[in-house]
C-alpha positions in Angstrom: 21.5 -11.2 26.1 19.7 -10.3 29.3 18.1 -6.8 29.5 18.7 -4.5 32.4 16.3 -4.3 35.4 14.0 -1.3 35.3 15.0 1.8 37.4 11.9 3.6 38.8 12.1 7.4 38.2 9.0 9.2 39.2 10.1 12.5 37.7 10.8 10.9 34.3 7.6 9.0 34.3 5.7 12.2 34.9 7.6 14.1 32.3 7.0 11.4 29.6 3.3 10.9 30.5 1.6 10.9 27.1 -0.9 8.6 25.4 0.7 6.1 23.0 0.4 2.7 21.4 1.4 -0.5 23.2 3.0 -1.7 19.9 1.5 -5.2 19.8 1.9 -4.4 16.1 3.5 -1.8 13.8 1.7 -0.2 12.1 -0.9 -0.2 14.8 -4.5 -1.2 14.2 -5.8 2.4 13.6 -3.9 2.3 10.4 -5.8 -0.6 9.0 -8.2 0.3 6.2 -11.2 -1.0 4.4 -9.3 -1.3 1.2 -7.8 -4.6 2.5 -10.4 -7.3 2.3 -10.9 -11.0 1.6 -9.1 -11.0 -1.8 -6.1 -9.3 -0.2 -6.0 -11.8 2.6 -6.1 -14.7 0.2 -3.2 -13.2 -1.7 -1.2 -12.7 1.5 -1.8 -16.3 2.5 -0.8 -17.6 -0.9 2.4 -15.5 -0.8 3.2 -16.8 2.6 2.8 -20.4 1.4 5.3 -19.6 -1.4 8.1 -18.5 0.8 11.2 -20.7 0.4 10.8 -21.8 4.0 7.1 -21.2 5.0 6.7 -20.0 8.5 4.9 -22.0 11.2 1.4 -20.9 12.2 0.1 -19.4 15.5 -3.7 -19.6 16.0 -5.8 -17.2 18.0 -9.4 -17.9 18.8 -11.5 -15.1 20.3 -14.4 -16.1 22.5 -16.4 -12.8 23.2 -18.8 -13.9 26.0 -18.7 -13.0 29.6 -21.3 -13.9 32.2 -20.9 -10.6 34.1 -19.4 -7.2 33.4 -16.1 -6.0 35.0 -16.4 -2.3 35.1 -12.8 -1.6 34.3 -12.9 -3.7 31.1 -12.2 -2.3 27.6 -12.1 -5.7 25.8 -14.4 -6.7 23.0 -17.0 -8.8 24.8 -20.7 -9.6 25.0 -22.4 -10.0 28.5 -24.8 -12.9 28.6 -25.6 -15.9 30.7 -27.4 -17.7 27.7 -25.1 -20.6 27.0 -27.0 -21.2 23.8 -25.3 -18.2 22.4 -22.0 -20.1 22.7 -23.4 -22.9 20.5 -24.5 -20.5 17.9 -21.1 -18.8 17.9 -19.3 -22.1 17.5 -21.4 -23.1 14.5 -20.1 -20.0 12.7 -16.6 -20.3 14.1 -16.3 -23.8 12.4 -17.3 -22.2 9.0 -14.5 -19.7 9.5 -12.0 -22.4 10.5 -12.9 -24.3 7.3 -12.6 -21.3 5.1 -9.4 -20.2 6.6 -7.6 -23.5 6.7 -8.0 -23.8 3.0 -5.7 -20.8 2.6 -2.7 -22.6 4.0 -0.6 -25.6 2.9 -1.2 -28.6 5.1 2.5 -29.0 5.8 2.7 -25.7 7.7 2.9 -26.7 11.4 0.8 -25.0 14.1 3.2 -24.3 17.0 0.8 -22.2 19.1 -2.9 -22.0 19.8 -4.4 -19.4 22.2 -7.9 -18.8 23.3 -8.7 -15.2 24.4 -11.8 -13.1 25.2 -14.1 -12.3 26.7 -14.0 -15.4 28.8 -13.0 -18.4 26.9 -14.3 -20.7 29.7 -17.8 -19.4 29.0 -17.5 -22.4 26.8 -17.6 -25.8 28.6 -14.6 -28.1 28.5 -16.6 -30.4 26.1 -17.1 -27.3 23.7 -13.4 -26.4 24.0 -12.4 -29.9 23.1 -14.7 -29.7 20.1 -13.0 -26.5 18.9 -9.5 -28.0 19.4 -10.4 -31.2 17.7 -11.8 -29.2 14.8 -8.6 -27.2 14.5 -6.6 -30.4 14.6 -8.5 -31.8 11.7 -8.1 -28.7 9.6 -4.5 -27.7 10.5 -1.4 -29.7 11.0 -0.3 -29.4 14.7 3.3 -29.7 15.6 4.4 -32.4 18.0 7.3 -30.3 19.2 7.8 -30.1 23.0 7.7 -26.3 22.7 4.2 -26.3 21.3 1.8 -24.0 23.3 -1.9 -24.5 23.7 -3.0 -21.7 26.1 -6.2 -20.2 27.4 -7.4 -17.2 29.5 -9.6 -18.4 32.4 -11.8 -16.6 34.8 -11.2 -18.4 38.2 -14.8 -17.6 39.3 -16.2 -19.9 36.6 -13.7 -22.8 36.4 -13.1 -25.7 38.8 -10.2 -27.9 39.4 -12.0 -30.7 37.6 -12.5 -28.4 34.6 -8.7 -27.7 34.6 -8.0 -31.5 34.5 -10.3 -31.7 31.5 -8.5 -28.9 29.7 -5.1 -30.6 30.4 -6.5 -33.8 28.8 -7.4 -31.7 25.7 -3.8 -30.6 25.4 -3.8 -27.1 27.1 -0.5 -26.5 28.8 -0.6 -22.8 29.6 -3.2 -20.7 31.4 -3.7 -17.1 32.3 -5.9 -15.9 35.1 -7.3 -12.4 35.9 -7.0 -11.3 39.5 -6.6 -7.5 39.3 -6.8 -7.0 43.1 -7.9 -9.2 46.0 -8.9 -6.2 48.1 -12.7 -6.6 48.8 -13.4 -2.8 48.5 -11.7 -2.7 45.0 -13.5 -5.9 43.9 -16.9 -4.4 44.9 -16.0 -1.1 43.0 -15.2 -3.0 39.8 -17.9 -5.7 40.1 -15.5 -8.6 40.3 -15.8 -10.5 43.5 -13.1 -13.2 43.5 -11.7 -15.0 46.5 -8.0 -15.9 47.1 -9.1 -19.5 47.8 -10.8 -20.1 44.4 -8.0 -18.5 42.6 -5.4 -20.6 44.4 -7.4 -23.8 43.8 -7.3 -23.4 40.0 -3.7 -22.4 39.9 -2.8 -25.5 42.1 -4.9 -27.6 39.7 -3.0 -26.3 36.7 0.3 -27.4 38.3 -1.2 -30.7 39.4 -2.3 -31.4 35.8 1.1 -30.6 34.2 0.6 -27.1 32.9 4.0 -25.6 31.8 3.2 -22.1 32.7 0.6 -20.1 34.7 0.2 -16.3 34.3 -1.7 -13.9 36.7 -3.0 -10.5 35.7 -3.1 -7.5 38.1 -4.1 -3.9 37.5 -3.0 -0.8 39.3 -5.0 2.5 39.4 -8.3 0.9 40.1 -11.0 2.6 42.2 -10.6 2.3 46.0 -7.1 0.9 45.5 -4.6 1.7 48.3 -0.9 1.0 48.8 -1.7 -1.3 51.8 -4.3 -3.2 50.0 -2.3 -3.7 46.8 0.7 -4.7 48.9 -1.4 -7.6 50.4 -2.5 -8.6 46.9 1.1 -8.6 45.6 2.2 -10.7 48.7 -0.7 -13.1 48.1 0.0 -13.5 44.4 3.8 -13.9 44.9 3.0 -16.7 47.4 1.1 -18.5 44.7 4.3 -18.3 42.6 2.9 -18.0 39.1 5.4 -18.3 36.4 4.4 -15.0 34.8 2.8 -11.8 36.3 1.4 -8.9 34.2 0.7 -5.6 36.1 -1.4 -3.4 33.8 -2.1 0.3 34.2 -5.9 1.0 34.4 -7.0 3.6 31.8 -10.1 5.4 32.7 -11.8 6.2 29.4 -15.6 6.1 30.1 -16.3 8.0 26.9 -15.0 4.9 25.0 -15.9 2.1 27.3 -19.4 2.1 28.7 -18.8 -0.2 31.7 -16.4 2.3 33.0 -19.2 4.8 33.6 -20.0 2.7 36.6 -16.8 3.8 38.2 -16.7 6.9 40.3 -13.8 9.1 39.1 -13.4 10.4 42.7 -12.6 6.8 43.8 -9.6 6.5 41.5 -6.1 7.1 43.0 -4.6 10.4 42.0 -1.5 10.4 39.7 1.0 10.4 42.6 -0.8 7.5 44.4 -0.9 5.5 41.1 2.8 6.1 40.6 3.4 4.7 44.1 1.4 1.6 43.2 3.5 1.0 40.2 6.8 1.5 42.3 5.4 -1.0 44.8 4.7 -3.6 42.2 8.2 -3.3 40.6 10.0 -3.4 43.9 7.9 -6.3 45.3 8.1 -8.5 42.2 11.8 -7.8 41.7 12.5 -8.6 45.4 10.5 -11.9 44.9 12.9 -12.9 42.0 10.8 -12.0 39.0 12.5 -10.6 35.9 11.0 -7.5 34.2 10.3 -8.5 30.6 8.8 -5.2 29.4 5.5 -3.5 28.9 4.0 -4.6 32.3 5.2 -8.2 32.2 7.3 -10.1 34.7 8.5 -13.7 34.7 10.5 -16.1 36.8 14.1 -16.5 35.5 13.6 -20.1 34.4 10.3 -19.2 32.5 10.5 -19.5 28.7 9.8 -15.8 28.2 12.7 -14.8 30.3 14.9 -17.4 28.6 13.8 -16.2 25.2 14.6 -12.6 26.0 18.0 -13.7 27.3 18.9 -15.5 24.1 17.3 -12.8 21.8 14.3 -14.9 20.7 11.4 -13.0 22.3 8.5 -11.8 20.1 5.6 -9.4 20.6 2.2 -9.6 18.8 -1.5 -9.2 19.5 -1.3 -12.0 22.1 1.4 -10.1 24.0 4.9 -11.5 24.5 5.6 -14.8 23.0 8.5 -17.2 22.3 7.3 -18.1 18.8 8.8 -15.4 16.7 9.0 -17.5 13.5 5.3 -17.8 12.9 2.3 -16.3 11.0 -0.6 -15.3 13.3 -4.0 -16.4 12.1 -6.9 -14.9 14.1 -10.3 -16.6 14.3 -13.6 -15.3 15.7 -15.1 -11.8 16.1 -12.5 -8.9 16.2 -9.6 -11.3 15.8 -6.5 -10.0 14.1 -4.2 -11.9 11.8 -0.5 -11.1 10.8 0.3 -13.1 7.7 3.4 -12.4 5.8 3.7 -8.7 5.2 0.0 -8.1 6.0 -2.4 -7.4 8.8 -6.1 -8.1 8.7 -9.0 -7.9 11.2 -12.4 -9.5 11.5 -15.4 -7.3 12.2 -15.6 -6.1 15.9 -19.3 -6.6 16.1 -21.0 -10.0 16.2 -23.7 -9.3 13.7 -21.2 -8.2 10.9 -18.9 -11.3 11.6 -21.9 -13.6 11.5 -23.3 -12.1 8.3 -20.0 -12.6 6.4 -19.8 -16.3 7.3 -23.5 -16.9 6.7 -22.7 -15.5 3.2 -19.8 -17.9 2.7 -17.2 -15.1 3.0 -14.0 -14.8 5.0 -15.0 -12.2 7.6 -12.3 -9.5 6.9 -13.4 -5.9 7.3 -10.0 -4.1 7.3 -6.3 -4.5 7.2 -3.2 -3.4 5.4 -0.2 -4.5 3.4 3.1 -3.3 4.8 5.4 -1.2 2.8 9.2 -1.6 2.9 9.4 1.2 5.4 6.6 -0.3 7.5 8.6 -3.6 7.7 11.8 -1.9 8.6 10.2 0.2 11.4 8.3 -2.9 12.6 11.6 -4.8 12.9 13.1 -1.9 14.8 10.2 -1.5 17.2 10.0 -5.3 17.7 13.6 -5.3 18.8 13.0 -2.3 21.1 10.0 -3.8 22.8 11.5 -7.3 23.2 15.3 -6.8 23.6 15.6 -3.2 24.7 17.8 -2.2 21.8 17.9 -1.1 18.2 20.6 -3.2 16.3 21.7 -0.4 13.9 24.4 -2.4 12.1 22.1 -5.4 11.7 19.3 -3.3 10.3 21.6 -1.5 7.8 22.7 -4.9 6.5 19.2 -6.3 6.3 17.5 -3.3 4.7 20.5 -1.8 2.8 20.1 1.6 4.4 22.4 4.1 6.1 20.7 4.3 9.4 21.7 7.8 10.5 20.5 9.3 7.2 17.3 7.2 6.9 16.2 8.0 10.4 17.6 11.5 10.7 14.2 13.0 11.9 13.6 10.1 14.2 17.0 10.4 15.9 16.4 14.1 16.3 13.1 13.1 18.2 15.1 10.5 20.2 17.9 13.0 21.3 16.0 14.5 24.2 15.3 11.0 25.5 19.0 10.2 25.3 19.7 13.5 27.1 17.4 12.3 29.9 19.3 9.1 30.1 16.5 6.8 28.7 18.7 5.4 25.9 22.4 5.4 24.8 23.1 6.0 21.2 26.2 4.4 19.7 27.3 4.0 16.1 26.2 0.3 15.8 23.2 0.2 18.3 20.8 2.2 20.5 20.4 0.6 23.9 17.6 1.3 26.4 18.9 2.1 29.9 17.4 0.8 33.2 15.8 4.3 33.4 14.2 3.8 30.1 12.9 0.3 30.6 9.4 1.6 31.9 9.2 4.1 29.0 9.7 1.6 26.0 6.5 2.9 24.2 7.8 6.5 24.4 11.1 5.4 22.8 9.3 3.5 20.1 7.0 6.4 19.4 10.1 8.4 18.1 10.2 5.9 15.2 6.5 5.7 14.4 5.9 7.7 11.2 2.1 7.5 11.6 2.0 9.4 14.8 1.4 13.1 15.1 4.9 13.9 16.4 3.8 17.5 17.1 1.5 16.4 19.9 2.6 17.7 23.3 4.7 15.4 25.5 2.6 16.1 28.6 -0.9 15.0 29.2 -3.0 14.8 32.4 -3.9 11.2 31.7 -1.2 9.2 33.5 -2.9 5.9 33.1 -2.5 5.9 29.3 1.3 6.5 29.3 2.6 3.4 31.1 
């Protein structure tokens, strides 16, 4: 079922401006705790092997290194130009792969592999081939035509020849950071990147048979203007990537040290930022892109749009994906796994991750086992974020509940959003309206039992709301 296109409503966006999770998981990572460690992860993996029909596997590999800092970044990364650090990292990554692969039955197919960062192409194509080959030896990779092997690439540090090597390794999807092509914006965020080098690597992906190319943009950056961002959107649309993500910049210098290099006075004010969002939505919609949800757009024939149309879209720590029927296995510093009814996370600092592996241990520093209530709410929020609806009748059958009674408090929190036209509440389902498509996280927050629901709706920090 196709979801409705978003309707831009500035008044509603202002009114519902409050910080909230992006719901790449439920419960969200702040709920993970140190009581979940290596033993609990082993138990969760064993239980997942014992399912009557064990789920396929999705692998995520985190490469934390970047050669230069982008001032807007809030990712877990290490700034260095010392390539020897990559070799040292891989030596321990191979230990983790060996320890982790032993947890899973060999007949469980890997349907997805994704490299994120940091900058995964900090590693050379030869090193990336070595990682993929190691994973292939330790895990059973599916030969299905819908298998994905994807990577995030920095166009400043990859060449068309590198792309050809990646294709030979088996990569078939790529994501490129652009953010903004305006020279003033690029200088303000310390990311100088030309249109020509970006187009060259996107063209190389197509020439080498990549199934999908994604481009990331950010609105709300310093020195950003409507005119400059319009040029960026026009240029990117001209490259015709299959997917485009348009993220909101969140200025949190107290949390992310690189952001202290950004002058707050250079940031667009809330009204200007809203205008940039509106421009992006209108420009991409006019260019034929479908709004998937949570900043993501895709061409109608892209697999994300098709998965959403048939009800098979999924959301996890890698973002939106078509592989809903898989357990996620995270490898590398800070990586998160979702195995069965559990979440687990590796240490976020390099030294702790290294120490665990040097000691022969699985590097788990926190996680949680989901309760029945967690699983029910995770199912509900997943449907909201991916399909724009809550299938009340289906959830009642699946979890043997009376929805109105079980979620009485949640529905009371949701009612003002229904009064504002963000959702329609019927007996058998709750449906997000076009006006609510840009406020999915606010709708989901009504069903999040871990949130402080007494927090005020308004907040001066627009950038964290959408």
